[in-house]
PyMOL Python script that loads the backbone (N, CA, C, O; Angstrom):
from pymol import cmd

cmd.read_pdbstr("""\
ATOM      1  N   MET A   1     147.507 -50.673 -40.090  1.00  0.00           N
ATOM      2  CA  MET A   1     147.687 -50.340 -38.683  1.00  0.00           C
ATOM      3  C   MET A   1     148.625 -51.357 -38.028  1.00  0.00           C
ATOM      4  O   MET A   1     148.478 -52.565 -38.214  1.00  0.00           O
ATOM      5  N   VAL A   2     149.569 -50.857 -37.278  1.00  0.00           N
ATOM      6  CA  VAL A   2     150.534 -51.718 -36.603  1.00  0.00           C
ATOM      7  C   VAL A   2     150.038 -52.008 -35.191  1.00  0.00           C
ATOM      8  O   VAL A   2     149.642 -51.104 -34.454  1.00  0.00           O
ATOM      9  N   GLU A   3     150.068 -53.281 -34.834  1.00  0.00           N
ATOM     10  CA  GLU A   3     149.645 -53.716 -33.505  1.00  0.00           C
ATOM     11  C   GLU A   3     150.835 -54.389 -32.835  1.00  0.00           C
ATOM     12  O   GLU A   3     151.632 -55.059 -33.493  1.00  0.00           O
ATOM     13  N   LYS A   4     150.949 -54.206 -31.518  1.00  0.00           N
ATOM     14  CA  LYS A   4     152.019 -54.856 -30.764  1.00  0.00           C
ATOM     15  C   LYS A   4     151.402 -55.748 -29.706  1.00  0.00           C
ATOM     16  O   LYS A   4     150.423 -55.384 -29.056  1.00  0.00           O
ATOM     17  N   LYS A   5     151.995 -56.931 -29.544  1.00  0.00           N
ATOM     18  CA  LYS A   5     151.514 -57.884 -28.549  1.00  0.00           C
ATOM     19  C   LYS A   5     152.691 -58.289 -27.669  1.00  0.00           C
ATOM     20  O   LYS A   5     153.718 -58.745 -28.172  1.00  0.00           O
ATOM     21  N   LEU A   6     152.543 -58.123 -26.353  1.00  0.00           N
ATOM     22  CA  LEU A   6     153.610 -58.486 -25.423  1.00  0.00           C
ATOM     23  C   LEU A   6     153.861 -59.990 -25.483  1.00  0.00           C
ATOM     24  O   LEU A   6     152.937 -60.788 -25.328  1.00  0.00           O
ATOM     25  N   VAL A   7     155.128 -60.374 -25.711  1.00  0.00           N
ATOM     26  CA  VAL A   7     155.461 -61.800 -25.759  1.00  0.00           C
ATOM     27  C   VAL A   7     156.453 -62.206 -24.675  1.00  0.00           C
ATOM     28  O   VAL A   7     156.642 -63.399 -24.434  1.00  0.00           O
ATOM     29  N   GLY A   8     157.090 -61.237 -24.016  1.00  0.00           N
ATOM     30  CA  GLY A   8     158.020 -61.613 -22.959  1.00  0.00           C
ATOM     31  C   GLY A   8     158.817 -60.437 -22.440  1.00  0.00           C
ATOM     32  O   GLY A   8     158.597 -59.288 -22.822  1.00  0.00           O
ATOM     33  N   LYS A   9     159.770 -60.761 -21.539  1.00  0.00           N
ATOM     34  CA  LYS A   9     160.645 -59.726 -20.996  1.00  0.00           C
ATOM     35  C   LYS A   9     162.070 -60.259 -20.924  1.00  0.00           C
ATOM     36  O   LYS A   9     162.304 -61.461 -20.799  1.00  0.00           O
ATOM     37  N   ILE A  10     163.009 -59.330 -21.006  1.00  0.00           N
ATOM     38  CA  ILE A  10     164.425 -59.692 -20.954  1.00  0.00           C
ATOM     39  C   ILE A  10     164.840 -59.820 -19.496  1.00  0.00           C
ATOM     40  O   ILE A  10     164.657 -58.902 -18.697  1.00  0.00           O
ATOM     41  N   ILE A  11     165.407 -60.986 -19.164  1.00  0.00           N
ATOM     42  CA  ILE A  11     165.849 -61.214 -17.785  1.00  0.00           C
ATOM     43  C   ILE A  11     167.373 -61.167 -17.658  1.00  0.00           C
ATOM     44  O   ILE A  11     167.898 -61.100 -16.546  1.00  0.00           O
ATOM     45  N   HIS A  12     168.089 -61.202 -18.793  1.00  0.00           N
ATOM     46  CA  HIS A  12     169.548 -61.056 -18.774  1.00  0.00           C
ATOM     47  C   HIS A  12     170.020 -60.658 -20.166  1.00  0.00           C
ATOM     48  O   HIS A  12     169.380 -60.992 -21.164  1.00  0.00           O
ATOM     49  N   PHE A  13     171.149 -59.940 -20.230  1.00  0.00           N
ATOM     50  CA  PHE A  13     171.716 -59.540 -21.518  1.00  0.00           C
ATOM     51  C   PHE A  13     173.217 -59.773 -21.486  1.00  0.00           C
ATOM     52  O   PHE A  13     173.896 -59.386 -20.536  1.00  0.00           O
ATOM     53  N   TYR A  14     173.730 -60.412 -22.536  1.00  0.00           N
ATOM     54  CA  TYR A  14     175.161 -60.659 -22.699  1.00  0.00           C
ATOM     55  C   TYR A  14     175.679 -59.722 -23.795  1.00  0.00           C
ATOM     56  O   TYR A  14     175.565 -60.042 -24.978  1.00  0.00           O
ATOM     57  N   PRO A  15     176.251 -58.560 -23.414  1.00  0.00           N
ATOM     58  CA  PRO A  15     176.631 -57.567 -24.424  1.00  0.00           C
ATOM     59  C   PRO A  15     177.724 -58.027 -25.388  1.00  0.00           C
ATOM     60  O   PRO A  15     177.706 -57.636 -26.555  1.00  0.00           O
ATOM     61  N   LYS A  16     178.670 -58.841 -24.936  1.00  0.00           N
ATOM     62  CA  LYS A  16     179.773 -59.252 -25.818  1.00  0.00           C
ATOM     63  C   LYS A  16     179.290 -60.073 -27.004  1.00  0.00           C
ATOM     64  O   LYS A  16     179.876 -60.010 -28.085  1.00  0.00           O
ATOM     65  N   ILE A  17     178.226 -60.840 -26.808  1.00  0.00           N
ATOM     66  CA  ILE A  17     177.714 -61.685 -27.898  1.00  0.00           C
ATOM     67  C   ILE A  17     176.344 -61.218 -28.394  1.00  0.00           C
ATOM     68  O   ILE A  17     175.740 -61.865 -29.250  1.00  0.00           O
ATOM     69  N   SER A  18     175.857 -60.107 -27.863  1.00  0.00           N
ATOM     70  CA  SER A  18     174.553 -59.524 -28.252  1.00  0.00           C
ATOM     71  C   SER A  18     173.414 -60.533 -28.168  1.00  0.00           C
ATOM     72  O   SER A  18     172.628 -60.691 -29.102  1.00  0.00           O
ATOM     73  N   VAL A  19     173.346 -61.208 -27.031  1.00  0.00           N
ATOM     74  CA  VAL A  19     172.283 -62.184 -26.798  1.00  0.00           C
ATOM     75  C   VAL A  19     171.505 -61.782 -25.551  1.00  0.00           C
ATOM     76  O   VAL A  19     172.080 -61.501 -24.499  1.00  0.00           O
ATOM     77  N   ALA A  20     170.187 -61.763 -25.695  1.00  0.00           N
ATOM     78  CA  ALA A  20     169.293 -61.482 -24.572  1.00  0.00           C
ATOM     79  C   ALA A  20     168.601 -62.777 -24.165  1.00  0.00           C
ATOM     80  O   ALA A  20     168.210 -63.573 -25.018  1.00  0.00           O
ATOM     81  N   VAL A  21     168.453 -62.982 -22.866  1.00  0.00           N
ATOM     82  CA  VAL A  21     167.655 -64.098 -22.368  1.00  0.00           C
ATOM     83  C   VAL A  21     166.248 -63.553 -22.147  1.00  0.00           C
ATOM     84  O   VAL A  21     166.041 -62.623 -21.368  1.00  0.00           O
ATOM     85  N   VAL A  22     165.285 -64.151 -22.847  1.00  0.00           N
ATOM     86  CA  VAL A  22     163.905 -63.677 -22.807  1.00  0.00           C
ATOM     87  C   VAL A  22     163.019 -64.736 -22.170  1.00  0.00           C
ATOM     88  O   VAL A  22     163.000 -65.889 -22.600  1.00  0.00           O
ATOM     89  N   GLU A  23     162.283 -64.327 -21.135  1.00  0.00           N
ATOM     90  CA  GLU A  23     161.285 -65.193 -20.505  1.00  0.00           C
ATOM     91  C   GLU A  23     159.976 -64.940 -21.242  1.00  0.00           C
ATOM     92  O   GLU A  23     159.426 -63.840 -21.186  1.00  0.00           O
ATOM     93  N   LEU A  24     159.481 -65.964 -21.936  1.00  0.00           N
ATOM     94  CA  LEU A  24     158.326 -65.782 -22.813  1.00  0.00           C
ATOM     95  C   LEU A  24     156.989 -65.936 -22.094  1.00  0.00           C
ATOM     96  O   LEU A  24     156.831 -66.768 -21.201  1.00  0.00           O
ATOM     97  N   GLU A  25     156.034 -65.105 -22.513  1.00  0.00           N
ATOM     98  CA  GLU A  25     154.649 -65.182 -22.045  1.00  0.00           C
ATOM     99  C   GLU A  25     153.728 -65.621 -23.177  1.00  0.00           C
ATOM    100  O   GLU A  25     152.535 -65.840 -22.965  1.00  0.00           O
ATOM    101  N   ASP A  26     154.290 -65.749 -24.390  1.00  0.00           N
ATOM    102  CA  ASP A  26     153.518 -66.122 -25.572  1.00  0.00           C
ATOM    103  C   ASP A  26     154.466 -66.764 -26.577  1.00  0.00           C
ATOM    104  O   ASP A  26     155.677 -66.797 -26.359  1.00  0.00           O
ATOM    105  N   THR A  27     153.919 -67.272 -27.671  1.00  0.00           N
ATOM    106  CA  THR A  27     154.705 -67.943 -28.701  1.00  0.00           C
ATOM    107  C   THR A  27     155.526 -66.934 -29.508  1.00  0.00           C
ATOM    108  O   THR A  27     155.062 -65.833 -29.803  1.00  0.00           O
ATOM    109  N   LEU A  28     156.757 -67.331 -29.862  1.00  0.00           N
ATOM    110  CA  LEU A  28     157.624 -66.519 -30.706  1.00  0.00           C
ATOM    111  C   LEU A  28     158.279 -67.429 -31.734  1.00  0.00           C
ATOM    112  O   LEU A  28     158.704 -68.539 -31.412  1.00  0.00           O
ATOM    113  N   ASN A  29     158.360 -66.951 -32.984  1.00  0.00           N
ATOM    114  CA  ASN A  29     158.925 -67.737 -34.078  1.00  0.00           C
ATOM    115  C   ASN A  29     160.075 -66.998 -34.746  1.00  0.00           C
ATOM    116  O   ASN A  29     160.105 -65.768 -34.768  1.00  0.00           O
ATOM    117  N   VAL A  30     161.028 -67.763 -35.294  1.00  0.00           N
ATOM    118  CA  VAL A  30     162.041 -67.167 -36.158  1.00  0.00           C
ATOM    119  C   VAL A  30     161.298 -66.530 -37.329  1.00  0.00           C
ATOM    120  O   VAL A  30     160.393 -67.143 -37.896  1.00  0.00           O
ATOM    121  N   GLY A  31     161.670 -65.317 -37.691  1.00  0.00           N
ATOM    122  CA  GLY A  31     160.993 -64.584 -38.766  1.00  0.00           C
ATOM    123  C   GLY A  31     160.001 -63.547 -38.266  1.00  0.00           C
ATOM    124  O   GLY A  31     159.601 -62.658 -39.018  1.00  0.00           O
ATOM    125  N   ASP A  32     159.594 -63.654 -36.983  1.00  0.00           N
ATOM    126  CA  ASP A  32     158.687 -62.652 -36.412  1.00  0.00           C
ATOM    127  C   ASP A  32     159.405 -61.306 -36.274  1.00  0.00           C
ATOM    128  O   ASP A  32     160.601 -61.258 -35.987  1.00  0.00           O
ATOM    129  N   LYS A  33     158.665 -60.219 -36.481  1.00  0.00           N
ATOM    130  CA  LYS A  33     159.191 -58.880 -36.234  1.00  0.00           C
ATOM    131  C   LYS A  33     158.880 -58.533 -34.785  1.00  0.00           C
ATOM    132  O   LYS A  33     157.749 -58.696 -34.326  1.00  0.00           O
ATOM    133  N   ILE A  34     159.905 -58.047 -34.062  1.00  0.00           N
ATOM    134  CA  ILE A  34     159.715 -57.712 -32.652  1.00  0.00           C
ATOM    135  C   ILE A  34     160.184 -56.290 -32.372  1.00  0.00           C
ATOM    136  O   ILE A  34     160.961 -55.707 -33.128  1.00  0.00           O
ATOM    137  N   SER A  35     159.692 -55.758 -31.271  1.00  0.00           N
ATOM    138  CA  SER A  35     160.127 -54.470 -30.749  1.00  0.00           C
ATOM    139  C   SER A  35     160.562 -54.697 -29.308  1.00  0.00           C
ATOM    140  O   SER A  35     159.821 -55.275 -28.512  1.00  0.00           O
ATOM    141  N   ILE A  36     161.773 -54.237 -28.975  1.00  0.00           N
ATOM    142  CA  ILE A  36     162.287 -54.360 -27.613  1.00  0.00           C
ATOM    143  C   ILE A  36     162.256 -52.961 -27.010  1.00  0.00           C
ATOM    144  O   ILE A  36     162.858 -52.031 -27.546  1.00  0.00           O
ATOM    145  N   GLU A  37     161.545 -52.821 -25.884  1.00  0.00           N
ATOM    146  CA  GLU A  37     161.268 -51.493 -25.335  1.00  0.00           C
ATOM    147  C   GLU A  37     161.511 -51.431 -23.830  1.00  0.00           C
ATOM    148  O   GLU A  37     161.163 -52.348 -23.085  1.00  0.00           O
ATOM    149  N   LYS A  38     162.122 -50.314 -23.402  1.00  0.00           N
ATOM    150  CA  LYS A  38     162.242 -50.009 -21.972  1.00  0.00           C
ATOM    151  C   LYS A  38     162.218 -48.498 -21.834  1.00  0.00           C
ATOM    152  O   LYS A  38     163.126 -47.808 -22.296  1.00  0.00           O
ATOM    153  N   GLY A  39     161.176 -47.989 -21.197  1.00  0.00           N
ATOM    154  CA  GLY A  39     161.018 -46.541 -21.072  1.00  0.00           C
ATOM    155  C   GLY A  39     160.879 -45.910 -22.447  1.00  0.00           C
ATOM    156  O   GLY A  39     160.052 -46.334 -23.254  1.00  0.00           O
ATOM    157  N   GLU A  40     161.694 -44.894 -22.710  1.00  0.00           N
ATOM    158  CA  GLU A  40     161.649 -44.197 -24.001  1.00  0.00           C
ATOM    159  C   GLU A  40     162.503 -44.890 -25.061  1.00  0.00           C
ATOM    160  O   GLU A  40     162.399 -44.569 -26.245  1.00  0.00           O
ATOM    161  N   GLU A  41     163.351 -45.841 -24.645  1.00  0.00           N
ATOM    162  CA  GLU A  41     164.253 -46.506 -25.582  1.00  0.00           C
ATOM    163  C   GLU A  41     163.586 -47.720 -26.210  1.00  0.00           C
ATOM    164  O   GLU A  41     162.895 -48.485 -25.536  1.00  0.00           O
ATOM    165  N   SER A  42     163.804 -47.884 -27.520  1.00  0.00           N
ATOM    166  CA  SER A  42     163.268 -49.067 -28.190  1.00  0.00           C
ATOM    167  C   SER A  42     163.997 -49.290 -29.505  1.00  0.00           C
ATOM    168  O   SER A  42     164.578 -48.362 -30.068  1.00  0.00           O
ATOM    169  N   PHE A  43     163.961 -50.523 -29.989  1.00  0.00           N
ATOM    170  CA  PHE A  43     164.430 -50.832 -31.333  1.00  0.00           C
ATOM    171  C   PHE A  43     163.652 -52.030 -31.845  1.00  0.00           C
ATOM    172  O   PHE A  43     163.157 -52.852 -31.073  1.00  0.00           O
ATOM    173  N   GLU A  44     163.556 -52.110 -33.176  1.00  0.00           N
ATOM    174  CA  GLU A  44     162.836 -53.211 -33.817  1.00  0.00           C
ATOM    175  C   GLU A  44     163.811 -54.072 -34.595  1.00  0.00           C
ATOM    176  O   GLU A  44     164.838 -53.591 -35.074  1.00  0.00           O
ATOM    177  N   GLN A  45     163.481 -55.343 -34.717  1.00  0.00           N
ATOM    178  CA  GLN A  45     164.282 -56.262 -35.510  1.00  0.00           C
ATOM    179  C   GLN A  45     163.432 -57.464 -35.871  1.00  0.00           C
ATOM    180  O   GLN A  45     162.340 -57.654 -35.335  1.00  0.00           O
ATOM    181  N   VAL A  46     163.949 -58.276 -36.789  1.00  0.00           N
ATOM    182  CA  VAL A  46     163.328 -59.551 -37.127  1.00  0.00           C
ATOM    183  C   VAL A  46     164.085 -60.629 -36.363  1.00  0.00           C
ATOM    184  O   VAL A  46     165.314 -60.596 -36.299  1.00  0.00           O
ATOM    185  N   VAL A  47     163.361 -61.586 -35.781  1.00  0.00           N
ATOM    186  CA  VAL A  47     163.993 -62.691 -35.057  1.00  0.00           C
ATOM    187  C   VAL A  47     164.719 -63.571 -36.074  1.00  0.00           C
ATOM    188  O   VAL A  47     164.091 -64.192 -36.932  1.00  0.00           O
ATOM    189  N   GLU A  48     166.050 -63.616 -35.969  1.00  0.00           N
ATOM    190  CA  GLU A  48     166.846 -64.416 -36.896  1.00  0.00           C
ATOM    191  C   GLU A  48     167.376 -65.685 -36.244  1.00  0.00           C
ATOM    192  O   GLU A  48     167.630 -66.676 -36.929  1.00  0.00           O
ATOM    193  N   SER A  49     167.544 -65.660 -34.918  1.00  0.00           N
ATOM    194  CA  SER A  49     168.131 -66.810 -34.234  1.00  0.00           C
ATOM    195  C   SER A  49     167.624 -66.882 -32.801  1.00  0.00           C
ATOM    196  O   SER A  49     167.650 -65.895 -32.066  1.00  0.00           O
ATOM    197  N   MET A  50     167.158 -68.080 -32.414  1.00  0.00           N
ATOM    198  CA  MET A  50     166.742 -68.339 -31.030  1.00  0.00           C
ATOM    199  C   MET A  50     167.331 -69.676 -30.605  1.00  0.00           C
ATOM    200  O   MET A  50     167.486 -70.584 -31.421  1.00  0.00           O
ATOM    201  N   GLN A  51     167.659 -69.790 -29.318  1.00  0.00           N
ATOM    202  CA  GLN A  51     168.183 -71.050 -28.796  1.00  0.00           C
ATOM    203  C   GLN A  51     167.597 -71.353 -27.426  1.00  0.00           C
ATOM    204  O   GLN A  51     167.241 -70.457 -26.661  1.00  0.00           O
ATOM    205  N   ILE A  52     167.511 -72.647 -27.144  1.00  0.00           N
ATOM    206  CA  ILE A  52     167.245 -73.145 -25.795  1.00  0.00           C
ATOM    207  C   ILE A  52     168.338 -74.160 -25.504  1.00  0.00           C
ATOM    208  O   ILE A  52     168.530 -75.109 -26.264  1.00  0.00           O
ATOM    209  N   GLU A  53     169.056 -73.959 -24.397  1.00  0.00           N
ATOM    210  CA  GLU A  53     170.160 -74.857 -24.020  1.00  0.00           C
ATOM    211  C   GLU A  53     171.138 -75.062 -25.180  1.00  0.00           C
ATOM    212  O   GLU A  53     171.565 -76.186 -25.443  1.00  0.00           O
ATOM    213  N   HIS A  54     171.488 -73.981 -25.869  1.00  0.00           N
ATOM    214  CA  HIS A  54     172.465 -73.968 -26.970  1.00  0.00           C
ATOM    215  C   HIS A  54     172.018 -74.727 -28.211  1.00  0.00           C
ATOM    216  O   HIS A  54     172.836 -75.004 -29.088  1.00  0.00           O
ATOM    217  N   GLU A  55     170.740 -75.068 -28.302  1.00  0.00           N
ATOM    218  CA  GLU A  55     170.190 -75.729 -29.490  1.00  0.00           C
ATOM    219  C   GLU A  55     169.325 -74.729 -30.245  1.00  0.00           C
ATOM    220  O   GLU A  55     168.446 -74.096 -29.659  1.00  0.00           O
ATOM    221  N   ASN A  56     169.574 -74.585 -31.550  1.00  0.00           N
ATOM    222  CA  ASN A  56     168.759 -73.683 -32.364  1.00  0.00           C
ATOM    223  C   ASN A  56     167.327 -74.190 -32.434  1.00  0.00           C
ATOM    224  O   ASN A  56     167.082 -75.388 -32.575  1.00  0.00           O
ATOM    225  N   ILE A  57     166.385 -73.259 -32.332  1.00  0.00           N
ATOM    226  CA  ILE A  57     164.964 -73.600 -32.422  1.00  0.00           C
ATOM    227  C   ILE A  57     164.287 -72.640 -33.393  1.00  0.00           C
ATOM    228  O   ILE A  57     164.789 -71.544 -33.639  1.00  0.00           O
ATOM    229  N   GLN A  58     163.153 -73.051 -33.940  1.00  0.00           N
ATOM    230  CA  GLN A  58     162.381 -72.213 -34.857  1.00  0.00           C
ATOM    231  C   GLN A  58     161.193 -71.559 -34.158  1.00  0.00           C
ATOM    232  O   GLN A  58     160.716 -70.507 -34.584  1.00  0.00           O
ATOM    233  N   GLN A  59     160.710 -72.197 -33.063  1.00  0.00           N
ATOM    234  CA  GLN A  59     159.552 -71.686 -32.336  1.00  0.00           C
ATOM    235  C   GLN A  59     159.756 -71.920 -30.850  1.00  0.00           C
ATOM    236  O   GLN A  59     160.306 -72.943 -30.441  1.00  0.00           O
ATOM    237  N   ALA A  60     159.307 -70.959 -30.040  1.00  0.00           N
ATOM    238  CA  ALA A  60     159.358 -71.086 -28.587  1.00  0.00           C
ATOM    239  C   ALA A  60     157.982 -70.751 -28.026  1.00  0.00           C
ATOM    240  O   ALA A  60     157.238 -69.953 -28.597  1.00  0.00           O
ATOM    241  N   GLU A  61     157.659 -71.374 -26.901  1.00  0.00           N
ATOM    242  CA  GLU A  61     156.327 -71.261 -26.301  1.00  0.00           C
ATOM    243  C   GLU A  61     156.369 -70.463 -24.996  1.00  0.00           C
ATOM    244  O   GLU A  61     157.436 -70.239 -24.423  1.00  0.00           O
ATOM    245  N   ALA A  62     155.201 -70.043 -24.543  1.00  0.00           N
ATOM    246  CA  ALA A  62     155.067 -69.362 -23.254  1.00  0.00           C
ATOM    247  C   ALA A  62     155.658 -70.236 -22.153  1.00  0.00           C
ATOM    248  O   ALA A  62     155.481 -71.454 -22.154  1.00  0.00           O
ATOM    249  N   GLY A  63     156.358 -69.606 -21.217  1.00  0.00           N
ATOM    250  CA  GLY A  63     156.953 -70.323 -20.099  1.00  0.00           C
ATOM    251  C   GLY A  63     158.403 -70.710 -20.329  1.00  0.00           C
ATOM    252  O   GLY A  63     159.101 -71.080 -19.385  1.00  0.00           O
ATOM    253  N   GLN A  64     158.870 -70.629 -21.581  1.00  0.00           N
ATOM    254  CA  GLN A  64     160.252 -70.976 -21.873  1.00  0.00           C
ATOM    255  C   GLN A  64     161.142 -69.739 -21.755  1.00  0.00           C
ATOM    256  O   GLN A  64     160.695 -68.613 -21.974  1.00  0.00           O
ATOM    257  N   ALA A  65     162.408 -69.969 -21.407  1.00  0.00           N
ATOM    258  CA  ALA A  65     163.420 -68.911 -21.425  1.00  0.00           C
ATOM    259  C   ALA A  65     164.342 -69.218 -22.598  1.00  0.00           C
ATOM    260  O   ALA A  65     164.911 -70.306 -22.685  1.00  0.00           O
ATOM    261  N   ILE A  66     164.483 -68.245 -23.500  1.00  0.00           N
ATOM    262  CA  ILE A  66     165.256 -68.465 -24.718  1.00  0.00           C
ATOM    263  C   ILE A  66     166.418 -67.489 -24.805  1.00  0.00           C
ATOM    264  O   ILE A  66     166.392 -66.412 -24.209  1.00  0.00           O
ATOM    265  N   GLY A  67     167.438 -67.882 -25.558  1.00  0.00           N
ATOM    266  CA  GLY A  67     168.513 -66.980 -25.939  1.00  0.00           C
ATOM    267  C   GLY A  67     168.140 -66.382 -27.280  1.00  0.00           C
ATOM    268  O   GLY A  67     167.859 -67.116 -28.227  1.00  0.00           O
ATOM    269  N   LEU A  68     168.134 -65.059 -27.375  1.00  0.00           N
ATOM    270  CA  LEU A  68     167.715 -64.360 -28.590  1.00  0.00           C
ATOM    271  C   LEU A  68     168.828 -63.434 -29.051  1.00  0.00           C
ATOM    272  O   LEU A  68     169.246 -62.546 -28.308  1.00  0.00           O
ATOM    273  N   LYS A  69     169.312 -63.634 -30.273  1.00  0.00           N
ATOM    274  CA  LYS A  69     170.321 -62.744 -30.860  1.00  0.00           C
ATOM    275  C   LYS A  69     169.646 -61.407 -31.155  1.00  0.00           C
ATOM    276  O   LYS A  69     168.629 -61.360 -31.847  1.00  0.00           O
ATOM    277  N   VAL A  70     170.218 -60.312 -30.624  1.00  0.00           N
ATOM    278  CA  VAL A  70     169.606 -58.995 -30.807  1.00  0.00           C
ATOM    279  C   VAL A  70     170.545 -58.058 -31.560  1.00  0.00           C
ATOM    280  O   VAL A  70     171.763 -58.236 -31.555  1.00  0.00           O
ATOM    281  N   THR A  71     169.947 -57.049 -32.211  1.00  0.00           N
ATOM    282  CA  THR A  71     170.718 -56.108 -33.024  1.00  0.00           C
ATOM    283  C   THR A  71     171.025 -54.807 -32.291  1.00  0.00           C
ATOM    284  O   THR A  71     171.758 -53.963 -32.806  1.00  0.00           O
ATOM    285  N   GLY A  72     170.472 -54.640 -31.095  1.00  0.00           N
ATOM    286  CA  GLY A  72     170.704 -53.425 -30.313  1.00  0.00           C
ATOM    287  C   GLY A  72     171.075 -53.781 -28.888  1.00  0.00           C
ATOM    288  O   GLY A  72     171.109 -54.954 -28.517  1.00  0.00           O
ATOM    289  N   ALA A  73     171.355 -52.758 -28.092  1.00  0.00           N
ATOM    290  CA  ALA A  73     171.687 -52.972 -26.684  1.00  0.00           C
ATOM    291  C   ALA A  73     170.392 -53.154 -25.897  1.00  0.00           C
ATOM    292  O   ALA A  73     169.669 -52.191 -25.641  1.00  0.00           O
ATOM    293  N   ALA A  74     170.115 -54.373 -25.523  1.00  0.00           N
ATOM    294  CA  ALA A  74     168.902 -54.687 -24.764  1.00  0.00           C
ATOM    295  C   ALA A  74     169.218 -54.609 -23.273  1.00  0.00           C
ATOM    296  O   ALA A  74     170.295 -55.019 -22.839  1.00  0.00           O
ATOM    297  N   LYS A  75     168.296 -54.091 -22.508  1.00  0.00           N
ATOM    298  CA  LYS A  75     168.502 -53.975 -21.067  1.00  0.00           C
ATOM    299  C   LYS A  75     167.605 -54.955 -20.324  1.00  0.00           C
ATOM    300  O   LYS A  75     166.495 -55.259 -20.761  1.00  0.00           O
ATOM    301  N   GLU A  76     168.110 -55.449 -19.184  1.00  0.00           N
ATOM    302  CA  GLU A  76     167.284 -56.309 -18.342  1.00  0.00           C
ATOM    303  C   GLU A  76     166.026 -55.542 -17.961  1.00  0.00           C
ATOM    304  O   GLU A  76     166.080 -54.352 -17.652  1.00  0.00           O
ATOM    305  N   GLY A  77     164.894 -56.238 -17.985  1.00  0.00           N
ATOM    306  CA  GLY A  77     163.621 -55.607 -17.669  1.00  0.00           C
ATOM    307  C   GLY A  77     162.897 -55.058 -18.887  1.00  0.00           C
ATOM    308  O   GLY A  77     161.735 -54.662 -18.792  1.00  0.00           O
ATOM    309  N   SER A  78     163.581 -55.031 -20.046  1.00  0.00           N
ATOM    310  CA  SER A  78     162.922 -54.570 -21.274  1.00  0.00           C
ATOM    311  C   SER A  78     161.801 -55.523 -21.644  1.00  0.00           C
ATOM    312  O   SER A  78     161.887 -56.727 -21.401  1.00  0.00           O
ATOM    313  N   GLN A  79     160.755 -54.976 -22.233  1.00  0.00           N
ATOM    314  CA  GLN A  79     159.643 -55.797 -22.706  1.00  0.00           C
ATOM    315  C   GLN A  79     159.842 -56.107 -24.180  1.00  0.00           C
ATOM    316  O   GLN A  79     160.332 -55.275 -24.944  1.00  0.00           O
ATOM    317  N   VAL A  80     159.453 -57.321 -24.570  1.00  0.00           N
ATOM    318  CA  VAL A  80     159.569 -57.760 -25.954  1.00  0.00           C
ATOM    319  C   VAL A  80     158.161 -57.898 -26.518  1.00  0.00           C
ATOM    320  O   VAL A  80     157.339 -58.653 -26.000  1.00  0.00           O
ATOM    321  N   PHE A  81     157.899 -57.155 -27.588  1.00  0.00           N
ATOM    322  CA  PHE A  81     156.595 -57.170 -28.241  1.00  0.00           C
ATOM    323  C   PHE A  81     156.721 -57.766 -29.635  1.00  0.00           C
ATOM    324  O   PHE A  81     157.696 -57.508 -30.340  1.00  0.00           O
ATOM    325  N   LYS A  82     155.722 -58.573 -30.036  1.00  0.00           N
ATOM    326  CA  LYS A  82     155.620 -59.020 -31.417  1.00  0.00           C
ATOM    327  C   LYS A  82     154.898 -57.917 -32.180  1.00  0.00           C
ATOM    328  O   LYS A  82     153.844 -57.448 -31.749  1.00  0.00           O
ATOM    329  N   VAL A  83     155.465 -57.501 -33.319  1.00  0.00           N
ATOM    330  CA  VAL A  83     154.865 -56.453 -34.146  1.00  0.00           C
ATOM    331  C   VAL A  83     154.007 -57.125 -35.211  1.00  0.00           C
ATOM    332  O   VAL A  83     154.499 -57.921 -36.010  1.00  0.00           O
ATOM    333  N   ILE A  84     152.716 -56.794 -35.213  1.00  0.00           N
ATOM    334  CA  ILE A  84     151.762 -57.384 -36.155  1.00  0.00           C
ATOM    335  C   ILE A  84     151.315 -56.280 -37.107  1.00  0.00           C
ATOM    336  O   ILE A  84     150.677 -55.311 -36.695  1.00  0.00           O
ATOM    337  N   GLU A  85     151.658 -56.437 -38.390  1.00  0.00           N
ATOM    338  CA  GLU A  85     151.331 -55.389 -39.370  1.00  0.00           C
ATOM    339  C   GLU A  85     150.174 -55.793 -40.234  1.00  0.00           C
ATOM    340  O   GLU A  85     149.764 -55.033 -41.112  1.00  0.00           O
TER     341      GLU A  85
END
""", "prot")
cmd.dss("prot")
cmd.show_as("cartoon", "prot")
cmd.util.cbc("prot")
cmd.orient("prot")
């Protein structure tokens, strides 16, 4: 059974570099599988790269705003869920 846990929301998206700024409500790690959803639109990916202030990080905590490399067109206001299989 697949479970989803809300970990944050997208507050900005840079389409030219495919980076979303995510305000976190929970912990997120490189290697986690996530689902980015807004309305009927969604896509899943594995977290491959995260940054804070242009520094690569492996883990981010609730309350932090991170830069997240995304594989699809993410929209501001989209919710980010951790996929737990």
